[in-house]
Every structure is written in structure tokens, then in C-alpha cells.
C-alpha positions as a Python dict, from the first residue, in 0.01 Angstrom:
ca = {
    (1, 'M'): (0, 0, 0),
    (2, 'A'): (-277, 27, -245),
    (3, 'A'): (-404, -324, -164),
    (4, 'G'): (-381, -242, 210),
    (5, 'N'): (-594, 59, 155),
    (6, 'S'): (-840, -129, -41),
    (7, 'R'): (-883, -380, 239),
    (8, 'A'): (-928, -111, 494),
    (9, 'L'): (-1213, 54, 295),
    (10, 'V'): (-1376, -292, 244),
    (11, 'A'): (-1362, -353, 627),
    (12, 'K'): (-1480, -15, 701),
    (13, 'A'): (-1782, -45, 457),
    (14, 'A'): (-1860, -383, 604),
    (15, 'A'): (-1857, -285, 962),
    (16, 'P'): (-2179, -305, 1147),
    (17, 'N'): (-2355, 14, 1247),
    (18, 'I'): (-2602, 74, 1549),
    (19, 'L'): (-2898, -57, 1349),
    (20, 'D'): (-2709, -358, 1243),
    (21, 'R'): (-2618, -446, 1593),
    (22, 'A'): (-2971, -393, 1726),
    (23, 'I'): (-3112, -629, 1458),
    (24, 'G'): (-2855, -880, 1529),
    (25, 'Y'): (-2933, -863, 1900),
    (26, 'F'): (-3295, -945, 1857),
    (27, 'S'): (-3256, -1172, 1551),
    (28, 'P'): (-2914, -1303, 1489),
    (29, 'S'): (-3006, -1478, 1164),
    (30, 'A'): (-3145, -1146, 1024),
    (31, 'G'): (-2835, -972, 1145),
    (32, 'F'): (-2609, -1228, 984),
    (33, 'K'): (-2795, -1202, 654),
    (34, 'R'): (-2764, -817, 666),
    (35, 'A'): (-2394, -832, 746),
    (36, 'R'): (-2324, -1079, 455),
    (37, 'S'): (-2526, -857, 220),
    (38, 'R'): (-2316, -556, 333),
    (39, 'L'): (-1992, -731, 293),
    (40, 'A'): (-2105, -848, -64),
    (41, 'M'): (-2193, -483, -153),
    (42, 'S'): (-1854, -371, -35),
    (43, 'L'): (-1678, -622, -240),
    (44, 'T'): (-1850, -535, -559),
    (45, 'R'): (-1755, -184, -518),
    (46, 'S'): (-1396, -288, -495),
    (47, 'Y'): (-1344, -558, -772),
    (48, 'E'): (-1532, -616, -1077),
    (49, 'G'): (-1443, -994, -1046),
    (50, 'A'): (-1616, -1006, -725),
    (51, 'K'): (-1948, -894, -844),
    (52, 'T'): (-2242, -1124, -799),
    (53, 'G'): (-2529, -1151, -1072),
    (54, 'R'): (-2635, -1304, -1386),
    (55, 'R'): (-2281, -1322, -1540),
    (56, 'T'): (-2130, -1487, -1237),
    (57, 'G'): (-2415, -1692, -1128),
    (58, 'G'): (-2266, -2026, -1228),
    (59, 'W'): (-1924, -1939, -1105),
    (60, 'T'): (-1849, -2160, -805),
    (61, 'T'): (-1530, -2119, -634),
    (62, 'G'): (-1373, -2244, -311),
    (63, 'G'): (-1127, -2111, -68),
    (64, 'T'): (-958, -2462, -19),
    (65, 'S'): (-585, -2525, 14),
    (66, 'A'): (-376, -2660, -265),
    (67, 'N'): (-365, -3002, -90),
    (68, 'A'): (-739, -3015, -33),
    (69, 'E'): (-794, -2948, -396),
    (70, 'I'): (-524, -3199, -526),
    (71, 'G'): (-584, -3493, -294),
    (72, 'P'): (-931, -3615, -423),
    (73, 'A'): (-861, -3535, -780),
    (74, 'L'): (-499, -3654, -818),
    (75, 'S'): (-578, -4010, -924),
    (76, 'V'): (-828, -3927, -1176),
    (77, 'L'): (-609, -3646, -1321),
    (78, 'R'): (-314, -3880, -1345),
    (79, 'N'): (-500, -4173, -1507),
    (80, 'R'): (-669, -3927, -1765),
    (81, 'S'): (-334, -3770, -1853),
    (82, 'R'): (-176, -4109, -1902),
    (83, 'S'): (-457, -4216, -2131),
    (84, 'L'): (-419, -3903, -2347),
    (85, 'A'): (-40, -3953, -2354),
    (86, 'R'): (-103, -4305, -2497),
    (87, 'D'): (-383, -4242, -2728),
    (88, 'N'): (-384, -3863, -2823),
    (89, 'P'): (-120, -3760, -3083),
    (90, 'Y'): (-121, -3410, -2958),
    (91, 'A'): (-62, -3500, -2601),
    (92, 'A'): (216, -3734, -2706),
    (93, 'K'): (381, -3463, -2905),
    (94, 'A'): (356, -3218, -2631),
    (95, 'M'): (517, -3459, -2389),
    (96, 'S'): (806, -3548, -2619),
    (97, 'T'): (876, -3196, -2718),
    (98, 'W'): (893, -3092, -2341),
    (99, 'V'): (1130, -3377, -2260),
    (100, 'A'): (1339, -3322, -2562),
    (101, 'N'): (1393, -2944, -2480),
    (102, 'I'): (1430, -2980, -2103),
    (103, 'I'): (1663, -3289, -2099),
    (104, 'G'): (1781, -3324, -2466),
    (105, 'T'): (2078, -3561, -2452),
    (106, 'G'): (2136, -3493, -2084),
    (107, 'I'): (2221, -3218, -1820),
    (108, 'T'): (2593, -3269, -1780),
    (109, 'A'): (2782, -3214, -1446),
    (110, 'K'): (3145, -3069, -1422),
    (111, 'L'): (3293, -3154, -1065),
    (112, 'S'): (3563, -2957, -913),
    (113, 'S'): (3706, -3310, -803),
    (114, 'G'): (3627, -3655, -882),
    (115, 'Q'): (3507, -3601, -1232),
    (116, 'D'): (3638, -3940, -1367),
    (117, 'L'): (3470, -4121, -1065),
    (118, 'W'): (3136, -3938, -1174),
    (119, 'D'): (3181, -4027, -1528),
    (120, 'Q'): (3192, -4387, -1452),
    (121, 'W'): (2912, -4392, -1201),
    (122, 'I'): (2656, -4231, -1414),
    (123, 'K'): (2689, -4533, -1662),
    (124, 'E'): (2583, -4785, -1384),
    (125, 'C'): (2365, -4562, -1169),
    (126, 'D'): (2033, -4715, -1281),
    (127, 'A'): (1895, -4970, -1038),
    (128, 'D'): (1720, -5145, -1325),
    (129, 'G'): (2041, -5153, -1532),
    (130, 'Q'): (1888, -5013, -1857),
    (131, 'F'): (1978, -4623, -1864),
    (132, 'D'): (2270, -4417, -1776),
    (133, 'F'): (2216, -4098, -1571),
    (134, 'Y'): (2098, -3909, -1873),
    (135, 'G'): (1841, -4162, -1979),
    (136, 'L'): (1711, -4168, -1616),
    (137, 'L'): (1675, -3779, -1645),
    (138, 'A'): (1460, -3825, -1952),
    (139, 'L'): (1260, -4087, -1789),
    (140, 'L'): (1200, -3880, -1481),
    (141, 'E'): (1082, -3564, -1681),
    (142, 'R'): (842, -3780, -1898),
    (143, 'A'): (695, -3930, -1579),
    (144, 'R'): (659, -3597, -1419),
    (145, 'F'): (504, -3445, -1709),
    (146, 'E'): (256, -3725, -1763),
    (147, 'S'): (183, -3807, -1395),
    (148, 'G'): (262, -3481, -1215),
    (149, 'E'): (516, -3627, -995),
    (150, 'V'): (780, -3898, -984),
    (151, 'L'): (984, -4053, -702),
    (152, 'I'): (1367, -4145, -699),
    (153, 'R'): (1466, -4376, -434),
    (154, 'L'): (1825, -4397, -337),
    (155, 'R'): (1939, -4752, -313),
    (156, 'W'): (2248, -4781, -111),
    (157, 'R'): (2465, -5091, -210),
    (158, 'R'): (2716, -5306, -46),
    (159, 'P'): (3102, -5271, -132),
    (160, 'E'): (3086, -5627, -273),
    (161, 'D'): (2821, -5539, -526),
    (162, 'G'): (3108, -5437, -756),
    (163, 'L'): (2990, -5072, -824),
    (164, 'T'): (3222, -4779, -876),
    (165, 'V'): (3022, -4599, -611),
    (166, 'P'): (2783, -4802, -389),
    (167, 'L'): (2473, -4607, -489),
    (168, 'Q'): (2189, -4667, -740),
    (169, 'L'): (1878, -4476, -842),
    (170, 'Q'): (1539, -4630, -859),
    (171, 'V'): (1257, -4446, -1049),
    (172, 'L'): (913, -4502, -902),
    (173, 'E'): (578, -4380, -1031),
    (174, 'P'): (387, -4173, -796),
    (175, 'D'): (148, -4470, -757),
    (176, 'Y'): (379, -4608, -508),
    (177, 'L'): (301, -4312, -266),
    (178, 'D'): (18, -4423, -32),
    (179, 'A'): (-214, -4117, -105),
    (180, 'I'): (-500, -4219, 126),
    (181, 'K'): (-266, -4232, 428),
    (182, 'N'): (-361, -3916, 630),
    (183, 'E'): (-334, -3893, 1002),
    (184, 'S'): (-212, -3683, 1302),
    (185, 'L'): (105, -3833, 1491),
    (186, 'P'): (141, -3815, 1866),
    (187, 'N'): (477, -3628, 1832),
    (188, 'G'): (299, -3331, 1686),
    (189, 'G'): (369, -3422, 1326),
    (190, 'W'): (125, -3546, 1064),
    (191, 'I'): (101, -3752, 744),
    (192, 'L'): (-52, -3589, 430),
    (193, 'N'): (-121, -3795, 119),
    (194, 'G'): (142, -4043, 211),
    (195, 'V'): (398, -3764, 311),
    (196, 'E'): (517, -3762, 681),
    (197, 'F'): (597, -3427, 841),
    (198, 'D'): (746, -3361, 1178),
    (199, 'A'): (604, -3085, 1424),
    (200, 'I'): (784, -2810, 1239),
    (201, 'G'): (656, -2907, 897),
    (202, 'Q'): (971, -3071, 773),
    (203, 'R'): (944, -3375, 562),
    (204, 'V'): (1078, -3672, 742),
    (205, 'A'): (933, -3979, 561),
    (206, 'Y'): (739, -4122, 260),
    (207, 'W'): (492, -4402, 294),
    (208, 'L'): (549, -4620, 1),
    (209, 'F'): (413, -4950, -129),
    (210, 'S'): (668, -5237, -197),
    (211, 'A'): (489, -5312, -550),
    (212, 'H'): (289, -5105, -783),
    (213, 'P'): (-69, -5108, -660),
    (214, 'G'): (-195, -5121, -1029),
    (215, 'D'): (-14, -5432, -1131),
    (216, 'S'): (-218, -5675, -1340),
    (217, 'A'): (-131, -5956, -1090),
    (218, 'P'): (-178, -5789, -738),
    (219, 'I'): (65, -5889, -480),
    (220, 'L'): (-40, -5900, -118),
    (221, 'K'): (254, -5671, -7),
    (222, 'S'): (136, -5400, -247),
    (223, 'L'): (-168, -5343, -32),
    (224, 'F'): (29, -5216, 272),
    (225, 'S'): (275, -4918, 264),
    (226, 'K'): (577, -4885, 482),
    (227, 'R'): (775, -4594, 600),
    (228, 'V'): (1087, -4485, 403),
    (229, 'P'): (1308, -4202, 554),
    (230, 'A'): (1298, -3884, 352),
    (231, 'E'): (1670, -3875, 298),
    (232, 'D'): (1638, -4178, 81),
    (233, 'V'): (1379, -4048, -142),
    (234, 'I'): (1377, -3755, -387),
    (235, 'H'): (1023, -3618, -470),
    (236, 'Y'): (1030, -3448, -795),
    (237, 'Y'): (722, -3224, -898),
    (238, 'K'): (643, -2871, -993),
    (239, 'K'): (535, -2676, -697),
    (240, 'T'): (296, -2394, -792),
    (241, 'R'): (133, -2303, -461),
    (242, 'P'): (274, -2256, -116),
    (243, 'G'): (224, -2566, 97),
    (244, 'Q'): (160, -2793, -208),
    (245, 'V'): (263, -3148, -114),
    (246, 'R'): (176, -3343, -434),
    (247, 'G'): (230, -3257, -798),
    (248, 'V'): (-48, -3247, -1078),
    (249, 'P'): (7, -3341, -1449),
    (250, 'D'): (119, -3079, -1687),
    (251, 'L'): (-175, -3146, -1904),
    (252, 'H'): (-428, -3086, -1645),
    (253, 'P'): (-567, -2740, -1764),
    (254, 'V'): (-630, -2902, -2110),
    (255, 'L'): (-755, -3256, -2047),
    (256, 'L'): (-1112, -3190, -2122),
    (257, 'K'): (-1021, -2975, -2429),
    (258, 'M'): (-805, -3250, -2565),
    (259, 'R'): (-1082, -3505, -2502),
    (260, 'D'): (-1340, -3287, -2670),
    (261, 'L'): (-1114, -3237, -2957),
    (262, 'D'): (-1079, -3631, -2989),
    (263, 'D'): (-1450, -3668, -2985),
    (264, 'Y'): (-1513, -3379, -3235),
    (265, 'Q'): (-1266, -3528, -3495),
    (266, 'E'): (-1421, -3880, -3444),
    (267, 'A'): (-1767, -3747, -3493),
    (268, 'E'): (-1666, -3557, -3803),
    (269, 'L'): (-1482, -3855, -3942),
    (270, 'V'): (-1799, -4079, -3883),
    (271, 'R'): (-2017, -3807, -4050),
    (272, 'K'): (-1798, -3796, -4368),
    (273, 'G'): (-1806, -4181, -4373),
    (274, 'I'): (-2187, -4186, -4364),
    (275, 'E'): (-2211, -3932, -4626),
    (276, 'A'): (-1993, -4123, -4858),
    (277, 'C'): (-2234, -4428, -4817),
    (278, 'F'): (-2528, -4237, -4989),
    (279, 'A'): (-2494, -4232, -5353),
    (280, 'A'): (-2843, -4214, -5517),
    (281, 'F'): (-3215, -4281, -5444),
    (282, 'V'): (-3437, -4410, -5706),
    (283, 'T'): (-3818, -4365, -5713),
    (284, 'S'): (-4007, -4595, -5950),
    (285, 'D'): (-4341, -4778, -5965),
    (286, 'D'): (-4182, -5062, -6158),
    (287, 'E'): (-3980, -5280, -5898),
    (288, 'S'): (-3815, -5492, -6181),
    (289, 'R'): (-3643, -5172, -6306),
    (290, 'T'): (-3269, -5137, -6208),
    (291, 'L'): (-3043, -4834, -6241),
    (292, 'G'): (-2711, -5003, -6205),
    (293, 'D'): (-2552, -5308, -6363),
    (294, 'A'): (-2527, -5541, -6066),
    (295, 'A'): (-2826, -5575, -5836),
    (296, 'T'): (-2822, -5760, -5497),
    (297, 'E'): (-3085, -5798, -5229),
    (298, 'D'): (-3046, -5753, -4850),
    (299, 'S'): (-3151, -6022, -4618),
    (300, 'T'): (-3508, -5895, -4577),
    (301, 'Q'): (-3561, -5922, -4964),
    (302, 'Q'): (-3742, -5587, -4955),
    (303, 'H'): (-3488, -5340, -5063),
    (304, 'R'): (-3268, -5358, -5368),
    (305, 'I'): (-2900, -5241, -5320),
    (306, 'E'): (-2727, -5152, -5649),
    (307, 'N'): (-2385, -5011, -5757),
    (308, 'L'): (-2333, -4731, -6003),
    (309, 'G'): (-2037, -4744, -6243),
    (310, 'A'): (-1809, -4462, -6333),
    (311, 'G'): (-1912, -4304, -6668),
    (312, 'M'): (-2244, -4504, -6682),
    (313, 'I'): (-2535, -4348, -6891),
    (314, 'H'): (-2873, -4512, -6825),
    (315, 'Y'): (-3222, -4380, -6959),
    (316, 'L'): (-3513, -4378, -6722),
    (317, 'K'): (-3867, -4470, -6801),
    (318, 'S'): (-4163, -4245, -6754),
    (319, 'G'): (-4259, -4221, -6377),
    (320, 'E'): (-3893, -4291, -6266),
    (321, 'D'): (-3677, -4040, -6060),
    (322, 'V'): (-3337, -4033, -5921),
    (323, 'Q'): (-3237, -3815, -5615),
    (324, 'F'): (-2874, -3792, -5507),
    (325, 'G'): (-2774, -3744, -5147),
    (326, 'A'): (-2636, -3392, -5081),
    (327, 'P'): (-2371, -3404, -4796),
    (328, 'A'): (-2382, -3097, -4587),
    (329, 'T'): (-2079, -2879, -4618),
    (330, 'M'): (-1861, -2823, -4315),
    (331, 'N'): (-1715, -2474, -4315),
    (332, 'G'): (-1442, -2361, -4071),
    (333, 'Y'): (-1328, -2709, -3972),
    (334, 'K'): (-963, -2622, -4014),
    (335, 'E'): (-1004, -2277, -3840),
    (336, 'F'): (-1185, -2460, -3533),
    (337, 'I'): (-917, -2711, -3514),
    (338, 'D'): (-619, -2453, -3518),
    (339, 'D'): (-792, -2224, -3259),
    (340, 'H'): (-858, -2531, -3043),
    (341, 'L'): (-491, -2649, -3070),
    (342, 'H'): (-371, -2301, -2987),
    (343, 'A'): (-552, -2329, -2658),
    (344, 'V'): (-421, -2673, -2599),
    (345, 'A'): (-56, -2560, -2684),
    (346, 'A'): (-83, -2276, -2425),
    (347, 'G'): (-214, -2507, -2151),
    (348, 'A'): (43, -2771, -2230),
    (349, 'G'): (340, -2516, -2208),
    (350, 'V'): (459, -2567, -2571),
    (351, 'T'): (416, -2354, -2895),
    (352, 'F'): (141, -2413, -3154),
    (353, 'E'): (405, -2496, -3406),
    (354, 'Q'): (566, -2764, -3185),
    (355, 'L'): (232, -2918, -3098),
    (356, 'S'): (78, -2925, -3448),
    (357, 'G'): (396, -2955, -3649),
    (358, 'N'): (236, -2683, -3880),
    (359, 'L'): (502, -2441, -3998),
    (360, 'S'): (320, -2297, -4293),
    (361, 'R'): (248, -1957, -4147),
    (362, 'V'): (568, -1873, -3971),
    (363, 'N'): (871, -1653, -4073),
    (364, 'Y'): (1197, -1598, -3905),
    (365, 'S'): (1065, -1322, -3666),
    (366, 'S'): (751, -1519, -3554),
    (367, 'I'): (910, -1849, -3510),
    (368, 'R'): (1206, -1689, -3309),
    (369, 'S'): (974, -1498, -3093),
    (370, 'G'): (765, -1806, -3006),
    (371, 'T'): (1087, -2013, -2953),
    (372, 'V'): (1249, -1762, -2722),
    (373, 'E'): (940, -1741, -2504),
    (374, 'F'): (926, -2117, -2486),
    (375, 'R'): (1297, -2130, -2402),
    (376, 'R'): (1253, -1896, -2106),
    (377, 'A'): (988, -2119, -1960),
    (378, 'A'): (1212, -2428, -2019),
    (379, 'E'): (1518, -2261, -1869),
    (380, 'Q'): (1320, -2147, -1564),
    (381, 'H'): (1198, -2506, -1507),
    (382, 'Q'): (1568, -2638, -1557),
    (383, 'W'): (1734, -2394, -1303),
    (384, 'L'): (1447, -2353, -1042),
    (385, 'T'): (1295, -2704, -1040),
    (386, 'L'): (1480, -2983, -1200),
    (387, 'I'): (1847, -2900, -1114),
    (388, 'P'): (1789, -2795, -755),
    (389, 'G'): (1521, -3070, -714),
    (390, 'V'): (1677, -3371, -869),
    (391, 'C'): (2043, -3306, -996),
    (392, 'E'): (2185, -3161, -678),
    (393, 'P'): (2030, -3401, -438),
    (394, 'I'): (2169, -3693, -649),
    (395, 'A'): (2510, -3523, -660),
    (396, 'R'): (2500, -3479, -262),
    (397, 'A'): (2406, -3851, -235),
    (398, 'F'): (2693, -3944, -475),
    (399, 'F'): (2944, -3751, -278),
    (400, 'V'): (2850, -3926, 56),
    (401, 'A'): (2847, -4271, -103),
    (402, 'A'): (3192, -4198, -266),
    (403, 'K'): (3352, -4062, 61),
    (404, 'L'): (3209, -4347, 265),
    (405, 'A'): (3376, -4598, 12),
    (406, 'G'): (3700, -4415, 41),
    (407, 'K'): (3706, -4304, -309),
    (408, 'L'): (3678, -3941, -272),
    (409, 'G'): (3871, -3719, -27),
    (410, 'S'): (3724, -3505, 248),
    (411, 'Q'): (3767, -3187, 47),
    (412, 'K'): (3453, -2993, -54),
    (413, 'T'): (3340, -3069, -405),
    (414, 'T'): (3148, -2836, -627),
    (415, 'V'): (2935, -2906, -931),
    (416, 'E'): (2860, -2695, -1237),
    (417, 'W'): (2560, -2812, -1442),
    (418, 'T'): (2517, -2743, -1792),
    (419, 'P'): (2172, -2807, -1964),
    (420, 'P'): (2159, -2918, -2326),
    (421, 'K'): (2226, -2671, -2600),
    (422, 'W'): (1963, -2480, -2795),
    (423, 'D'): (1975, -2516, -3168),
    (424, 'W'): (1968, -2196, -3355),
    (425, 'V'): (1659, -2067, -3531),
    (426, 'D'): (1885, -1916, -3803),
    (427, 'P'): (2247, -2026, -3739),
    (428, 'V'): (2410, -1744, -3930),
    (429, 'K'): (2212, -1453, -3769),
    (430, 'D'): (2216, -1612, -3422),
    (431, 'V'): (2582, -1690, -3418),
    (432, 'A'): (2653, -1343, -3552),
    (433, 'G'): (2470, -1190, -3260),
    (434, 'E'): (2655, -1419, -3011),
    (435, 'L'): (2993, -1317, -3154),
    (436, 'L'): (2897, -947, -3118),
    (437, 'E'): (2801, -992, -2753),
    (438, 'V'): (3129, -1166, -2684),
    (439, 'A'): (3327, -915, -2879),
    (440, 'A'): (3147, -608, -2696),
    (441, 'G'): (3208, -770, -2351),
    (442, 'L'): (2844, -834, -2287),
    (443, 'K'): (2897, -1202, -2236),
    (444, 'S'): (3207, -1414, -2167),
    (445, 'W'): (3320, -1676, -2403),
    (446, 'S'): (3282, -1937, -2145),
    (447, 'A'): (2918, -1836, -2094),
    (448, 'A'): (2845, -1853, -2468),
    (449, 'V'): (2999, -2209, -2478),
    (450, 'R'): (2809, -2327, -2171),
    (451, 'R'): (2489, -2190, -2325),
    (452, 'R'): (2561, -2430, -2620),
    (453, 'G'): (2573, -2714, -2373),
    (454, 'E'): (2952, -2760, -2395),
    (455, 'D'): (3233, -2757, -2137),
    (456, 'P'): (3461, -2454, -2206),
    (457, 'A'): (3775, -2637, -2062),
    (458, 'K'): (3696, -2924, -2306),
    (459, 'V'): (3639, -2703, -2604),
    (460, 'L'): (3960, -2510, -2536),
    (461, 'A'): (4157, -2820, -2546),
    (462, 'E'): (4007, -2947, -2858),
    (463, 'I'): (4068, -2614, -3022),
    (464, 'A'): (4437, -2627, -2914),
    (465, 'E'): (4468, -2978, -3029),
    (466, 'D'): (4314, -2893, -3374),
    (467, 'Q'): (4537, -2592, -3412),
    (468, 'Q'): (4840, -2797, -3344),
    (469, 'K'): (4724, -3053, -3605),
    (470, 'F'): (4685, -2769, -3853),
    (471, 'K'): (5027, -2660, -3782),
    (472, 'D'): (5185, -2997, -3803),
    (473, 'A'): (5008, -3055, -4142),
    (474, 'K'): (5117, -2693, -4272),
    (475, 'V'): (4749, -2610, -4325),
    (476, 'S'): (4632, -2252, -4269),
    (477, 'I'): (4268, -2204, -4184),
    (478, 'Q'): (4183, -1855, -4019),
    (479, 'I'): (3872, -1957, -3850),
    (480, 'D'): (3846, -1631, -3655),
    (481, 'K'): (3848, -1418, -3968),
    (482, 'L'): (3594, -1633, -4138),
    (483, 'A'): (3364, -1609, -3841),
    (484, 'L'): (3389, -1234, -3830),
    (485, 'G'): (3324, -1214, -4203),
    (486, 'A'): (3022, -1434, -4166),
    (487, 'A'): (2894, -1204, -3882),
    (488, 'A'): (2954, -892, -4102),
    (489, 'G'): (2767, -1051, -4384),
    (490, 'A'): (2481, -1156, -4156),
    (491, 'N'): (2452, -807, -4016),
    (492, 'A'): (2448, -645, -4373),
    (493, 'N'): (2175, -891, -4491),
    (494, 'Q'): (1965, -820, -4165),
    (495, 'G'): (1999, -439, -4236),
    (496, 'A'): (1882, -481, -4579),
    (497, 'E'): (1580, -688, -4481),
    (498, 'N'): (1492, -422, -4227),
    (499, 'Q'): (1521, -142, -4470),
    (500, 'G'): (1294, -338, -4719),
    (501, 'A'): (1029, -439, -4458),
    (502, 'T'): (697, -287, -4469),
    (503, 'P'): (535, -197, -4135),
}
């Protein structure tokens, strides 16, 4: 309501009056300038960020769509991101940290029926024959983080190929997508950056190259793209604006910062190396005199270069003088690097400690606070982007292939996905809190187990089996009482810490 009132006030303030209309009638250009100035004045009255002047003189902005901004820049962003991921240690660490937390050892699936069939198929689902399903997920997430997007092509196989289910997955880099293919179609649809839409805006096809266009030995067929139905392609990327067709690398906000940091550290290293080369400068009228023990001459036979020995004492003659190079001190180097890395970590979506590996200034509260915030972002990506955008389409294709092969009945099959477990910051304190939540009825035992990345049914079966083994061996271990005792001790320690803490 407030936003609507603001727009109404701006429109009213910018509306032309009688004088404006008269000026516009006799001089349209003057009328246009007058209307534009009036609109600018109305905006500056409404929003501080819309003011024009010295502070915003160089702030150039545009009203283009997400696709208009991404299209021309995508190739450069992707190549620069890959370069940093190869050569910059912080970029490589940010990528590996993100993939390790999002995928871990794999996002597992529990099927209401056909679980054994799924467990067999995920071992042979890779079209390249190198990974299982979990390895492919890690490869997908790494490629998406680095390149902004990744393609999964569904490869339907023949029954004689000998697969458990006649379906495999082929992972393709986004370079396979013909980004320069943009055109309107006679049926009312269009092709935008290699993605074809029908008249109502639904994705119907992707235009893909048969080979990577950047191969070192170009193949003629890689120069021409061909149409692949959308039902055979999964396009995985993070969509941040409505209507966005292509994805951008996760490092795009910090590409320049990371490059500048590389240049700065290299320049500092070179400066230190140059300073270390300057030891002493001797001023003397006698060219035969030497300060060090070993003297050599350069190729020009004009300047003598000498070495100084540790602990050497040498007396100078009258008229001789020695001046030592005084390297300039560099203050605040570590502070500058840390501040820069804080910005890089924020833009890359990880914490400063994860990016730098520096844990010297953290305690339990600070590391837990940062970890919780990071895990919220990670879970959001898992449940809102990765699972619905990749895992569920793959599962649907698996069901279709399995039913067509006669290996799965016609009954509806549901899937329950379980992301990898989170390791505790402090196992005793965190497990104690988990136990109290379950005991108070705030969380089910199954939910707590799933959050640890485990299957509740499988855990129950293992517990029952262990208890039977204890009974058969006549061993008594009261695990529940031990756990409650540990929880009570952890709570007591936490209370003591809180009482002794200073604000």
C-alpha cells in the first residue's frame, strides 16, 4: 500500500501542467526536457538512491532484462571463473567447500517401491562409466558452481545393452549449448541463447553441439548445433531473476576482487624479492678496494659485484663510505588481506573461516553462528534448486525407463530424499540439544535421524540387531541412560559457562 501511494505521488508530481503542455505544443524538445527534469525532481523527493548529483554521477545503470545482461557476458564470466578455479587457491577452496557441503557423500533416495532396482541402477547410471549417481551429483554441482550451469542429457538405451534400467546420464558443460542461436519461429515460439520456447513460453528443446566447441582438435560437427527435445535434457542452474534462461557462475560478484588480490600479492612478493637483493652500496675513490672477500665483475666490466659474509669485519680507508638499502616497511598487509577475503567469502557464499582456513579468532559461539547461517543457505539450495531441479527429474526418468522395461509395476512410486548429514560443531552440546528437542516432542526421532543423513528404517533395524547381539552375548549397555547423562552434563557445563561469561 505504501509503495502504491509513493508511485501515485510521483506520478502526480510529474504530471504536466498547463504551462508544460503549452511549451510542449510550440517546442516538443523543450517540453520533453522539462518533463524529464520534473520527473527527476519527483524521484529525488521520494528515494535517496534515485538522486542525481556528484555522488551518483558515475553510477550508470540499465533497465535491461536478466537475459539481456547475461547473454553477452556469459562466455567471459564462465571462462574467467574457470581460470580462477584452476589457478586461485581461494576460488578452488570456495568451490570444494560448497560442493562438499551441498553433496557430501551423496543425496540418497528412499523409494516406496523398487528400492533394490534403484540401488543397482545408480551404480551404472553414468554414460561415461566413471561415477555412480553420487559422484555425478558432485560433478554436476562443481560444474554449476564454476560455470554457472550444467546440462544432463538423458541417454535412453536398448534392452540388449545389459543395463539394470535402460537409461544413463551424460553430463555436458554449458559450452555445448549454442548461445548465439537467437531467432523467432513461425509457430509463435522463439529461441533464446540456444533454448527453444513454444508460443506460451514453455521450454520445448535445446540446441546442442555434438562435440565441445572448445576442443583442442576442432571437429567439423562441433560447428553446427542440432535440436534436442527438452524432455531429454535437464538444465541445472540457479535462477535468481524471473525469466532468467541461463545461469551465471557463483563467483561472478568477486571475479575482479579475486583477480586484484592475486595481482596485489604477486606485486608484494616481487617487491620483497627486489628488496632482498639490495645489501650494501660502497662509495670510494679507489676502484681497487673491495669490501667483501669474493669479487666478480659483470659483463660490462664497469661495476664490481661483491658478496658479504656473515660476521665479517672490514675496516674502511679514509674517503670510503657504505650505505645499506633500507627496505620500506609494509604495515597492515595481513589486515588488508583479511578484509579482502571477508568480501570474497561473502560473494562466494562461504564463510571467511572456510575460505581462508584461519580459525585463530573463533570460539564456539562465533563458529556456530557462522556455520548455522551457511547451512541455511546450503539447505535452501538443496531443497529449492538441486533436489527439484536435478534429483526429481532424474527419478521420474528412472521410473519411466523401469516401467517401459517391465521391471517396475504401474503403481505410483514416491521418493524421499535425504541430503548429507551435518557434522556437529561441538558434538556433546549439539547432541544434547537434539535429545532435548526429541524428548520435548519438538522434533520426531525420524526427523532427527534424517537430518543426520541416515535412513530411520535402516537405523532402527541396525539398533534392533545390535540389541539382539548384546542380549545373545549377555552384555548390558544402557545406551539411553548414557545419552541422557551426557546431555545433563553438557547442559550443566553450558550453564556454568553462561554464568561465568562477561558481557
